[in-house]
VOLO-640366 format. One line per 8 residues: number of its first residue (from 1); for each residue y, z, x of N, C-alpha, C. Coordinates in Angstrom, 1 decimal, always signed. Each point is the difference from the previous one (the first is absolute). Example, Ala and Ser with C-alpha at 12.3 -4.5 7.8 and 13.67 -1.06 7.14 Angstrom:
2
1> -5.7,+7.8,+13.2,+1.2,+0.0,-0.9,+1.2,+0.0,+0.9 | +1.1,-0.7,-0.4,+1.1,+0.0,+0.9,+1.1,+0.8,-0.8
This chain:
238
1> -13.4,-10.1,+4.7,+1.2,+0.7,-0.5,+0.2,-0.4,-1.5 | +0.4,+1.2,-0.7,+0.1,-0.2,-1.5,+1.4,+0.2,-0.4 | +0.5,-0.8,-1.0,+1.3,+0.3,-0.7,-0.3,+0.3,-1.4 | +0.7,+1.0,-0.5,+0.0,+0.4,-1.4,+1.3,-0.1,-0.5 | +0.2,-0.7,-1.1,+1.3,-0.2,-0.7,+0.2,+1.0,-1.1 | +1.1,+0.7,+0.0,+0.4,+0.9,-1.1,+1.0,-0.5,-1.0 | +0.4,-1.3,+0.2,+1.1,-0.5,-0.8,+1.3,+0.1,+0.7 | +0.9,-0.9,-0.5,+1.4,+0.0,+0.6,-0.1,-0.4,+1.5
9> +0.5,+0.9,+0.8,-0.1,-0.2,+1.5,-0.7,+1.0,+0.7 | -0.9,+0.8,-0.8,-0.8,+1.0,+0.6,-1.4,-0.4,+0.3 | -0.4,+0.2,+1.2,-1.4,-0.4,+0.3,-0.5,+1.0,+1.1 | -1.4,+0.0,+0.1,-0.6,+0.8,+1.1,-0.7,-1.0,+0.9 | +0.0,+0.3,+1.3,-0.8,-0.7,+1.1,-0.9,+1.0,+0.5 | -1.4,-0.2,+0.0,-0.9,+0.8,+0.5,-0.9,-0.6,+1.1 | -0.2,+0.7,+1.0,-1.0,-0.4,+1.1,-0.5,+1.2,+0.7 | -1.3,+0.2,-0.2,-0.6,+1.2,+0.5,+0.5,+1.2,-0.7
17> +0.5,+1.0,+0.8,+0.5,+1.2,-0.5,+1.5,+0.0,-0.2 | +0.6,-1.1,+0.3,+1.4,-0.2,-0.2,+0.4,-0.7,-1.3 | +0.9,+0.6,-0.8,+0.3,-0.5,-1.3,+1.6,+0.1,-0.2 | +0.6,-1.1,+0.1,+1.5,-0.1,-0.2,+0.4,-0.4,-1.3 | +0.9,+0.7,-0.6,+0.7,-0.3,-1.3,+1.4,-0.4,+0.3 | +0.5,-1.1,-0.6,+1.3,-0.6,+0.2,+0.7,+0.1,-1.4 | +1.3,+0.5,+0.1,+0.9,+0.0,-1.2,-0.7,+0.6,-1.3 | -0.4,+1.3,+0.1,-0.7,+0.6,-1.1,+0.9,+0.0,-1.3
25> -0.4,-0.7,-1.0,+0.6,-0.1,-1.3,-1.1,-0.1,-1.0 | -0.4,+1.1,-0.5,-1.2,+0.2,-0.7,+0.2,+0.5,-1.4 | -1.1,+0.1,-0.9,+0.1,+0.5,-1.3,+0.5,+1.5,+0.0 | +0.8,+0.4,-1.0,+0.4,-0.8,-1.1,+1.4,-0.7,+0.3 | +0.6,+0.2,+1.2,+1.2,-0.7,+0.3,-0.1,-1.6,+0.0 | -1.1,-0.4,+0.5,-0.3,-1.4,+0.1,-0.9,-0.4,-1.3 | +0.6,-0.7,-0.9,-0.8,-0.3,-1.3,-1.3,-0.8,+0.1 | -0.2,-0.6,+1.2,-1.2,-0.8,+0.1,-0.9,+0.6,+1.1
33> +0.3,+1.1,+0.6,-0.8,+0.5,+1.0,-1.4,+0.6,-0.5 | -0.9,+0.0,+0.9,-1.4,+0.4,-0.4,-0.3,+1.4,+0.3 | +0.9,+0.7,+0.8,-0.3,+1.4,+0.3,+1.3,+0.8,+0.1 | -0.1,+1.3,+0.0,+1.1,+0.9,+0.2,+0.0,+0.4,+1.5 | +1.1,+0.7,+0.3,+0.0,+0.6,+1.4,-1.1,+1.0,+0.3 | -0.4,+0.7,-1.0,-1.1,+0.9,+0.2,-1.4,-0.6,+0.3 | -0.1,-1.3,-0.4,-1.2,-0.7,+0.2,-0.1,-0.6,+1.4 | +1.0,+0.0,+0.9,+0.0,-0.7,+1.1,-0.3,+0.9,+1.2
41> -0.8,-0.5,+1.0,-0.3,+0.7,+1.2,+0.2,-1.0,+1.2 | +1.0,+0.4,+0.8,+0.5,-0.9,+1.0,+0.2,+0.8,+1.3 | -0.1,-0.7,+1.2,+0.4,+0.6,+1.3,+1.3,-0.4,+0.5 | +0.6,-1.1,-0.5,+1.3,-0.4,+0.4,+0.7,-0.6,-1.2 | +1.4,+0.0,+0.1,+0.9,-0.4,-1.1,+1.1,-0.7,+0.7 | +0.4,-1.2,-0.6,+1.2,-0.8,+0.5,+0.8,-0.4,-1.1 | +1.3,-0.1,+0.3,+1.0,-0.4,-1.1,+0.8,-1.2,+0.6 | +0.3,-1.0,-0.9,+0.9,-1.0,+0.5,+1.5,+0.3,-0.3
49> +0.3,+0.7,-1.1,+1.3,+0.4,-0.3,+0.1,+1.1,-1.0 | +1.2,+0.4,-0.5,+0.0,+1.2,-0.7,+0.1,-0.2,-1.6 | +0.0,-1.3,-0.5,+0.1,-0.1,-1.4,-1.1,+0.7,-0.7 | +0.3,+0.5,-1.3,-0.9,+0.9,-0.6,-1.4,-0.6,-0.3 | +0.0,-1.4,-0.2,-1.3,-0.7,-0.3,-0.8,-0.2,+1.2 | +0.5,+0.7,+1.2,-0.9,-0.1,+1.2,-0.2,+1.4,+0.6 | +0.8,+1.0,-0.4,-0.2,+1.4,+0.4,-0.2,+1.0,-1.0 | -0.2,-0.3,-1.3,+0.0,+1.0,-1.1,-1.1,+1.0,+0.2
57> -1.1,-0.4,+0.6,-1.2,+0.8,+0.2,-0.2,+0.4,+1.5 | +1.0,-0.4,+0.9,-0.3,+0.3,+1.4,-0.1,+1.5,+0.3 | +0.9,+0.8,-0.5,+0.0,+1.4,+0.3,-1.2,+0.7,-0.5 | -0.5,-0.4,-1.3,-1.1,+0.6,-0.6,-1.3,-0.4,+0.9 | -0.1,-1.3,+0.4,-1.1,-0.4,+0.8,-0.1,+0.7,+1.3 | +1.2,+0.1,+0.6,+0.1,+0.6,+1.4,-0.3,+1.6,-0.1 | +0.5,+0.6,-1.0,-0.2,+1.4,-0.2,-1.5,+0.3,-0.2 | -0.7,-0.8,-0.8,-1.4,+0.2,-0.2,-0.9,-0.3,+1.2
65> +0.4,-1.1,+0.8,-0.9,-0.5,+1.0,+0.4,+0.4,+1.4 | +1.2,+0.4,+0.2,+0.6,+0.2,+1.3,-0.3,-1.2,+1.0 | +0.3,-1.2,-0.4,-0.3,-1.2,+0.9,+1.1,-0.1,+1.0 | -0.3,-0.8,+1.0,+1.1,-0.4,+0.9,+0.8,-1.1,-0.7 | +1.3,+0.2,+0.0,+1.0,-0.7,-0.8,+0.9,-0.9,+1.0 | +0.3,-1.2,-0.5,+0.9,-0.8,+0.7,+1.0,-0.7,-0.9 | +1.3,+0.1,+0.3,+1.0,-0.6,-0.8,+1.3,-0.1,+0.9 | +0.8,-1.0,-0.5,+1.4,-0.2,+0.6,+0.6,+1.4,+0.1
73> +0.7,+0.2,+1.2,+0.5,+1.2,+0.4,+0.8,+0.8,-1.2 | +0.8,-0.6,-0.7,+0.8,+0.7,-1.2,-1.0,+0.5,-1.0 | -1.0,-0.9,-0.4,-0.9,+0.3,-1.0,-1.0,+1.1,+0.5 | -0.3,-0.1,+1.3,-0.9,+1.0,+0.6,+0.7,+1.4,+0.0 | +1.3,+0.0,+0.3,+0.7,+1.2,+0.0,+0.0,+0.7,-1.5 | +0.1,-1.0,-1.0,+0.0,+0.4,-1.4,-1.3,+0.6,-0.3 | -1.1,-0.5,+0.5,-1.4,+0.5,-0.3,+0.0,+1.5,+0.6 | +0.5,+0.1,+1.2,-0.1,+1.3,+0.6,+0.8,+1.1,-0.8
81> +1.1,-0.5,-0.6,+0.8,+0.9,-0.8,-0.7,+0.4,-1.3 | -1.0,-0.8,-0.4,-0.8,+0.3,-1.1,-1.2,+0.9,+0.4 | -0.1,+0.4,+1.3,-1.1,+0.8,+0.4,-1.1,-0.6,+0.6 | +0.0,-1.4,+0.0,-1.1,-0.7,+0.6,-0.1,+0.2,+1.5 | -1.2,+0.1,+0.5,-0.4,+0.3,+1.4,-0.5,-1.3,+0.7 | +0.0,+0.0,+1.3,-0.7,-1.1,+0.7,+0.7,-1.4,-0.2 | +1.3,+0.0,+0.1,+0.8,-1.1,-0.2,+0.5,-0.6,+1.2 | -0.2,-1.4,+0.2,+0.5,-0.8,+1.1,+1.1,-0.9,-0.6
89> +1.1,-0.1,+0.9,+1.3,-0.6,-0.6,+0.5,-1.1,+0.9 | -0.7,-1.2,+0.1,+0.5,-1.1,+0.8,+1.1,-0.7,-0.8 | +0.6,-0.9,+0.8,+1.0,-1.0,-0.7,-0.6,-1.4,+0.2 | +0.7,-1.0,-0.4,-0.5,-1.4,+0.1,-0.4,-0.2,+1.5 | -1.1,-0.7,+0.1,-0.5,-0.2,+1.3,-0.8,+1.0,+0.7 | +0.0,+1.2,-0.7,-0.8,+1.1,+0.6,-1.5,+0.0,-0.5 | -0.8,+0.4,+0.8,-1.5,+0.1,-0.3,-0.5,+1.4,+0.2 | -0.7,+0.4,-1.0,-0.8,+1.3,+0.1,-1.4,-0.2,+0.1
97> -0.7,+0.5,+1.0,-1.4,-0.3,+0.3,-0.8,+1.3,-0.1 | -1.0,-0.1,-0.7,-1.0,+1.0,-0.2,-1.3,-0.4,+0.6 | -0.1,+0.1,+1.3,-1.0,-0.6,+0.9,-1.4,+0.5,-0.5 | -0.1,+1.3,-0.3,-1.3,+0.6,-0.4,-0.5,-0.5,-1.3 | +1.0,-0.5,-0.8,-0.4,-0.5,-1.4,-0.1,-1.5,+0.0 | +0.3,-0.7,+1.1,-0.1,-1.5,+0.1,+1.1,-0.6,-0.9 | +1.2,+0.6,-0.1,+1.0,-0.5,-0.9,+1.3,+0.0,+0.7 | +0.9,-1.0,-0.2,+1.3,-0.1,+0.4,+0.9,-0.5,-1.1
105> +1.2,+0.4,-0.1,+0.9,-0.4,-1.1,+1.3,-0.3,+0.7 | +0.5,-1.2,-0.2,+1.3,-0.5,+0.6,+0.9,-0.3,-1.1 | +1.3,+0.3,+0.1,+1.0,-0.3,-1.0,+0.7,-1.3,+0.4 | +0.1,-0.9,-1.0,+0.7,-1.3,+0.2,+1.0,-0.1,-1.2 | +0.8,-1.0,+0.2,+1.2,-0.2,-1.0,-0.5,-0.5,-1.3 | +0.7,+0.4,-1.1,-0.2,-0.5,-1.3,+1.5,-0.1,-0.6 | +0.2,-1.0,-0.8,+1.3,-0.2,-0.7,+0.0,+0.5,-1.3 | +0.6,+1.2,-0.3,-0.1,+0.7,-1.2,+1.1,+1.1,+0.0
113> -0.1,+0.9,-0.9,+0.9,+1.2,+0.0,-0.9,+1.2,+0.2 | +0.6,+1.3,+0.1,-0.8,+1.1,+0.3,+0.7,+1.2,-0.6 | -0.5,+0.6,-1.0,+0.7,+1.1,-0.7,-1.1,+1.1,-0.3 | +0.2,+1.2,+0.4,-0.9,+1.1,-0.3,+0.2,+0.3,-1.5 | -1.1,+0.6,-0.6,+0.0,+0.3,-1.5,+1.1,+0.9,-0.4 | +0.4,-0.2,-1.3,+1.0,+0.9,-0.6,-0.3,+1.3,-0.4 | +0.6,+0.5,-1.0,-0.2,+1.4,-0.5,-1.4,+0.1,-0.6 | -0.4,+1.3,-0.1,-1.3,+0.3,-0.6,-0.2,-0.6,-1.4
121> +1.1,+0.0,-0.8,-0.2,-0.5,-1.4,+0.1,-1.5,+0.0 | +0.5,-0.7,+1.1,+0.1,-1.4,+0.0,-0.4,-0.5,+1.4 | -1.3,+0.2,+0.4,-0.4,-0.2,+1.4,+0.0,-1.4,+0.4 | +0.2,-1.0,-0.9,-0.1,-1.4,+0.3,+1.4,-0.6,-0.1 | +1.1,+0.9,-0.1,+1.3,-0.5,-0.1,+0.6,-0.3,+1.4 | +0.4,-1.2,+0.3,+0.7,-0.3,+1.2,+1.4,+0.6,+0.0 | +0.6,+0.1,-1.2,+1.4,+0.4,-0.1,+0.0,+1.5,+0.4 | -1.0,+0.8,-0.2,+0.0,+1.4,+0.4,-0.7,+0.3,+1.2
129> -0.5,-1.1,+0.7,-0.7,+0.1,+1.2,+0.9,-0.1,+1.2 | -0.6,-0.1,+1.2,+0.8,+0.1,+1.2,-0.4,-1.3,+0.9 | +1.0,-1.0,+0.2,-0.2,-1.1,+0.9,-0.3,+0.6,+1.4 | -1.0,-0.6,+0.7,-0.5,+0.6,+1.2,-0.5,-1.0,+1.0 | +0.9,-0.9,+0.5,-0.3,-0.9,+1.0,-0.9,-1.1,-0.4 | -0.7,-0.6,+0.8,-0.7,-1.2,-0.1,-1.5,+0.2,-0.3 | -0.6,-0.9,-0.9,-1.4,+0.1,-0.2,-0.8,-0.7,+1.2 | -1.3,+0.0,-0.2,-0.8,-0.7,+1.0,-1.3,-0.6,-0.5
137> -0.5,-0.9,+0.7,-1.5,-0.5,-0.2,-0.7,+0.8,+1.1 | -1.4,-0.2,-0.1,-0.9,+0.8,+0.8,-1.0,-1.0,+0.7 | -0.2,+0.2,+1.3,-1.1,-0.7,+0.7,-1.0,+1.0,+0.3 | -1.2,+0.0,-0.7,-1.0,+1.0,+0.1,-1.2,-0.7,+0.7 | -0.5,+0.7,+1.1,-1.1,-0.4,+0.7,-1.1,+1.0,-0.2 | -1.1,-0.4,-0.7,-1.1,+0.8,-0.4,-1.3,-0.8,+0.0 | -1.1,+0.6,+0.4,-1.3,-0.7,-0.1,+0.0,-1.3,+0.7 | +0.7,-0.2,+1.0,+0.1,-1.3,+0.8,+0.8,-1.1,-0.8
145> +0.7,+0.4,-1.0,+0.8,-1.0,-0.7,+1.5,+0.4,+0.0 | +0.8,-1.0,-0.1,+1.5,+0.2,-0.1,+0.4,-0.3,-1.4 | +0.5,+1.0,-0.7,+0.5,-0.1,-1.4,+1.5,+0.0,+0.0 | +0.7,-0.9,-0.6,+1.4,+0.0,-0.2,+0.4,+0.3,-1.5 | +0.5,+1.1,-0.2,+0.5,+0.4,-1.4,+1.6,-0.3,+0.1 | +0.3,-1.1,-0.7,+1.4,-0.5,+0.0,+1.0,+1.0,-0.6 | -0.6,+1.0,-0.7,+0.9,+0.9,-0.8,+0.8,-0.7,-1.1 | +1.0,+0.6,-0.5,+0.9,-0.7,-1.0,+0.9,-0.8,+0.7
153> +0.0,-1.3,-0.1,+0.9,-0.9,+0.7,+0.2,-1.3,-0.7 | +1.0,-0.7,+0.4,+0.1,-1.5,-0.4,-0.6,-0.8,+1.2 | -0.1,-1.3,-0.2,-0.4,-0.9,+1.1,+1.0,+0.0,+1.1 | -0.5,+0.1,+1.2,+1.0,-0.2,+1.1,-0.8,-0.7,+1.2 | +0.8,-0.7,+0.7,-0.6,-0.9,+1.1,-0.8,+0.8,+1.1 | +0.4,+1.1,+0.4,-0.6,+0.8,+1.0,-1.5,+0.5,-0.4 | -0.4,-0.2,-1.1,-1.4,+0.2,-0.4,-0.9,-0.9,+0.9 | +0.5,-1.1,+0.4,-0.7,-0.9,+0.9,-0.1,+0.7,+1.4
161> +1.0,+0.6,+0.4,+0.0,+0.7,+1.3,-1.0,+1.2,+0.0 | +0.1,+0.7,-1.2,-0.9,+1.2,-0.1,-1.5,-0.5,+0.1 | -0.3,-1.1,-0.7,-1.3,-0.6,+0.1,-0.5,-0.4,+1.3 | +0.9,-0.7,+0.8,-0.2,-0.4,+1.3,-0.2,+1.1,+1.0 | +0.8,+1.0,-0.2,+0.0,+1.2,+0.9,-1.3,+0.8,-0.1 | -0.5,+0.1,-1.3,-1.0,+1.0,-0.2,-1.4,-0.7,-0.4 | -0.1,-1.3,-0.3,-1.2,-0.6,-0.3,-0.6,+0.6,-1.2 | +0.7,-0.1,-1.2,-0.4,+0.7,-1.1,-1.2,-0.5,-0.7
169> -1.0,+0.9,-0.3,-1.2,-0.4,-0.6,+0.1,+0.0,-1.6 | +0.7,+1.0,-0.5,+0.1,+0.1,-1.4,+1.5,+0.4,-0.3 | +0.6,-0.7,-1.0,+1.4,+0.4,-0.3,+0.0,+0.4,-1.5 | +0.7,+1.1,-0.2,+0.2,+0.5,-1.4,+1.4,-0.3,-0.3 | +0.2,-0.8,-1.0,+1.3,-0.6,-0.3,+0.4,+0.3,-1.5 | +1.2,+0.4,-0.2,+0.5,+0.2,-1.4,+0.2,-1.3,-0.6 | -0.4,-0.2,-1.3,+0.2,-1.2,-0.7,+0.7,+0.0,-1.3 | +0.4,+1.2,-0.5,+0.5,+0.2,-1.3,+1.3,-0.6,-0.3
177> +0.8,-0.3,+1.0,+1.4,-0.4,-0.2,+0.9,+1.0,-0.5 | +1.2,-0.3,-0.4,+1.0,+0.9,-0.5,+0.5,+1.0,+1.0 | -0.9,+0.9,+0.5,+0.4,+1.0,+1.0,-0.5,-0.4,+1.3 | -0.8,-1.0,+0.2,-0.6,-0.5,+1.2,-0.1,-1.5,+0.0 | -0.5,-0.6,+1.0,-0.3,-1.5,-0.2,-1.0,-0.2,-1.1 | +0.1,-1.2,-0.5,-0.9,-0.4,-1.1,-1.3,-0.6,+0.6 | -0.9,-0.5,-0.9,-1.3,-0.5,+0.5,+0.1,-1.3,+0.8 | +1.1,-0.8,-0.3,+0.1,-1.3,+0.7,+0.6,+0.3,+1.4
185> +0.9,+0.9,+0.1,+0.5,+0.4,+1.4,-1.1,+0.7,+0.8 | -0.8,+0.8,-0.7,-1.1,+0.7,+0.7,-1.0,-0.9,+0.5 | -0.3,-1.1,-0.8,-1.0,-1.0,+0.6,+0.6,-0.7,+1.2 | +1.3,-0.3,+0.0,+0.6,-0.5,+1.2,+0.0,+1.0,+1.2 | +0.2,+1.2,-0.4,+0.0,+1.1,+1.1,-1.4,+0.1,+0.6 | -1.0,-0.2,-0.7,-1.4,+0.0,+0.5,-0.2,-1.1,+1.0 | +0.6,-1.1,-0.2,+0.0,-1.1,+0.9,+0.7,+0.3,+1.3 | +1.2,+0.6,-0.1,+0.8,+0.4,+1.1,-0.7,+1.0,+0.9
193> -0.6,+1.0,-0.6,-0.7,+1.1,+0.6,-1.3,-0.5,+0.7 | -0.6,-1.0,-0.5,-1.2,-0.6,+0.5,-1.2,+1.0,-0.1 | -0.1,+0.7,-1.1,-1.1,+0.9,-0.3,-1.1,-0.7,-0.5 | -1.2,+0.4,+0.3,-1.3,-0.7,-0.4,-0.2,+0.4,-1.5 | +0.5,+1.3,-0.4,-0.3,+0.5,-1.3,+1.3,+0.6,-0.5 | +0.2,+0.1,-1.2,+1.1,+0.7,-0.7,-0.4,+0.7,-1.2 | +0.7,+1.2,-0.2,-0.3,+0.8,-1.3,+1.3,+0.1,-0.7 | +0.2,-0.4,-1.2,+1.3,+0.2,-0.7,+0.2,+1.5,-0.5
201> +1.2,+0.4,+0.1,+0.3,+1.4,-0.4,+1.3,-0.1,-0.8 | +0.5,+1.1,-0.5,+1.3,+0.2,-0.7,+0.2,-1.0,-1.1 | -0.9,+0.0,-1.0,+0.1,-0.9,-1.1,-0.7,+0.6,-1.2 | +0.4,-0.3,-1.2,-0.6,+0.3,-1.3,+0.1,+1.5,-0.4 | +0.6,+0.8,+0.8,+0.2,+1.4,-0.3,+0.9,+0.2,-1.2 | +1.1,-0.7,+0.1,+1.0,+0.1,-1.1,+0.5,-1.4,-0.4 | +0.6,-0.1,-1.2,+0.3,-1.4,-0.5,+0.8,-0.9,+0.9 | +1.0,+0.5,+0.8,+0.7,-0.9,+0.8,-0.8,-0.7,+1.2
209> -1.1,+0.7,+0.3,-0.8,-0.6,+1.1,-1.4,-0.6,-0.4 | -0.1,-0.3,-1.2,-1.1,-0.8,-0.5,-0.1,-1.3,+0.6 | -1.2,-0.4,+0.5,-0.1,-1.3,+0.5,-1.5,-0.4,+0.0 | -0.2,-1.2,+0.5,-1.4,-0.6,-0.1,-0.6,+0.1,+1.5 | -0.8,+1.0,+0.2,-0.6,+0.2,+1.3,-1.1,-1.1,+0.3 | -0.6,-0.5,-1.1,-1.0,-1.1,+0.3,+0.8,-1.3,+0.5 | +1.1,-0.2,-0.6,+0.8,-1.2,+0.4,+0.4,+0.2,+1.5 | +0.4,+1.2,+0.4,+0.4,+0.3,+1.4,-1.3,-0.3,+0.9
217> -1.1,+0.5,-0.5,-1.2,-0.3,+0.8,-0.3,-1.4,+0.1 | +0.1,-0.8,-1.0,-0.2,-1.4,+0.0,+0.9,-0.6,+1.0 | +1.3,+0.3,+0.0,+0.9,-0.6,+1.0,-0.3,+0.3,+1.4 | -0.5,+1.2,+0.2,-0.4,+0.5,+1.4,-1.2,-0.9,+0.4 | -1.0,+0.0,-0.9,-1.3,-0.6,+0.4,+0.2,-1.6,+0.1 | +1.0,-0.6,-0.6,+0.3,-1.4,+0.2,+0.4,-0.2,+1.5 | +0.6,+1.0,+0.6,+0.4,+0.0,+1.4,-1.0,+0.6,+0.9 | -1.2,+0.2,-0.4,-1.1,+0.5,+0.9,+0.1,+1.5,+0.3
225> +0.8,+0.7,-0.9,+0.0,+1.5,+0.2,-0.8,+0.6,-1.1 | -0.9,+0.9,+0.4,-0.8,+0.7,-1.1,+0.8,+1.1,-0.6 | +0.1,+0.0,-1.3,+0.6,+1.1,-0.7,-0.9,+0.9,-0.7 | +0.2,+1.3,+0.1,-0.9,+1.1,-0.6,+0.9,+0.7,-1.1 | -0.3,-0.3,-1.2,+0.7,+0.6,-1.1,-0.8,+1.2,-0.5 | +0.6,+1.2,+0.0,-0.7,+1.2,-0.4,+0.7,+0.6,-1.2 | -0.8,+0.4,-0.9,+0.5,+1.0,-1.1,+0.0,+1.4,+0.5 | +0.9,+0.8,-0.6,-0.1,+1.4,+0.4,-1.4,+0.6,+0.0
233> -0.4,+0.7,+1.0,-1.3,+0.6,+0.1,-1.0,-0.8,+0.7 | +0.3,-1.3,+0.1,-0.9,-0.9,+0.7,+0.0,+0.1,+1.5 | -1.0,-0.3,+0.7,-0.1,+0.0,+1.5,-0.4,-1.3,+0.5 | +0.2,-0.3,+1.3,-0.5,-1.2,+0.6,-0.2,+0.3,+1.4 | -1.0,-0.7,+0.7,-0.2,+0.1,+1.4,+0.8,-1.0,+0.7 | +0.8,+0.5,+1.1,+0.9,-0.9,+0.7,-0.6,-0.4,+1.3
């Protein structure tokens, strides 16, 4: 099973004919992304929450590819209002299974805020956006592995419960600080979760979330956890 990182919190998981993209935030909206929405070919799409740096290209990717989409119920309803088809709308604790594709996606809690994009001329403005319920993390089962995308979140104790409940193989953790937990908290989170491997996300896109991903990797590896640091456009086998 392969992961391809597009920068920020956007990545693809591919196994066989199944290709899942999470939180599409691509060029030119994402200043460090390696591709545009037109370059992406996917079968499934999942969103953690509605902030513009996670959904800016969701409608474009969905319109082009007609993938099966999964998002928190309020965000899912927003997608449908944008004309997106094939949308599943779970809430926290809900699981959507695509048996024929060997894929399942479960929504778990994340501690953050959740606002849909603002006006067309200011799409990243929270002031002009719409607060819309709670965000989520994702438990993704694909290719015989369990992937935990923590989404945008601070450190919280129930990450340990999520790890125990699901036997996480790989955790994708935000490390940039300011809007999410920082790299020190993320290294502690990796221990709580008990994942064998971690991939840092949500860092270096903008000045407030600049951090040292290699220092995060070193902290994880000091505790026996493999860290996979990817630049936008790079892939790794999981």
